[in-house]
Steps between C-alpha positions, in 0.01 A plus 500: 500500500499879467365451150188350665417835662255649551344204679151542638380325815162547664563837671854592397709517189874432492675732258824680435554817697458832317618854556136610541493277813732746676254651748337167584844336528625768738177477702618164638872487420572821695343367820726379781229259622496329159880501469552352849514137383625571147849485353451847353489843660269789412626698200475853371259595222790520253637160601152348483449636148835356389406167661165491319673575168746217559233247608241605242644301215404175334848359563489138620583383850876474550643225722662646810325840468190647664211619286189684623150439365209732570179397672208713385127496557324309224224762465704822513861391420629704798819362654440357850826312548783316333658158493873436495621204295856361531586185301798301623804476273374170357137614492366204699415705809336841502488722808205735519401791719198727519432859603144630533355838585356474854153598370504179296647265760283242672256474209650193333634699205861419582420129526314513169792677332754260651297196393476638144875563494581148624274354231672710232846399622417130497331521160756714317842459665719203596433572871443188709462690829385848604623631836429804714677631808320695771561631847321287759329817629338567161179314579316630193766367265504164677120465467518600134777253415311217671182599315688462171602146601858573598638313800764608747814300433751671729561771755821667602628784710593798289587864516287714273536877470712499817241311703514139626210289378389153403460448127264237360544341159186381323489290184267343250611241246382467142347160570327605824152359525541252215 
């Protein structure tokens, strides 16, 4: 699927991350308010540069490993967020996650990027289901996942970053809507 990048949607393009994304990447990945519901923590400039070097390859998705894909504006190619992609060991389920700069949240760009990613996964991988986990308090993420056509399939009590919460699991199946 990585070989299908860049992939242009209406207002965003999905592409590999690049080292010249460093400042834009840090502009959202260094923010505690963005990291609150994410599995990652803010990183130093040096760590971010190393991360971008590692993720900025054309290597294929690897079952059981996370891979980040950049979300950039279609007109200016400036990074506004990223998508995490984690295929299961057998490749039939893919977990996804999204991080967006707050200036670009609430505009439908994350939903557009997520929809494009789901379409790519179903068209170019063996994935039968795409899932996403989110904190029940993350109302923006919940709205976005529903907008993409994902449905909530479970909820459970969890502890995340030392805090008790309720975690929702959303899913969409390859044959949804057929």
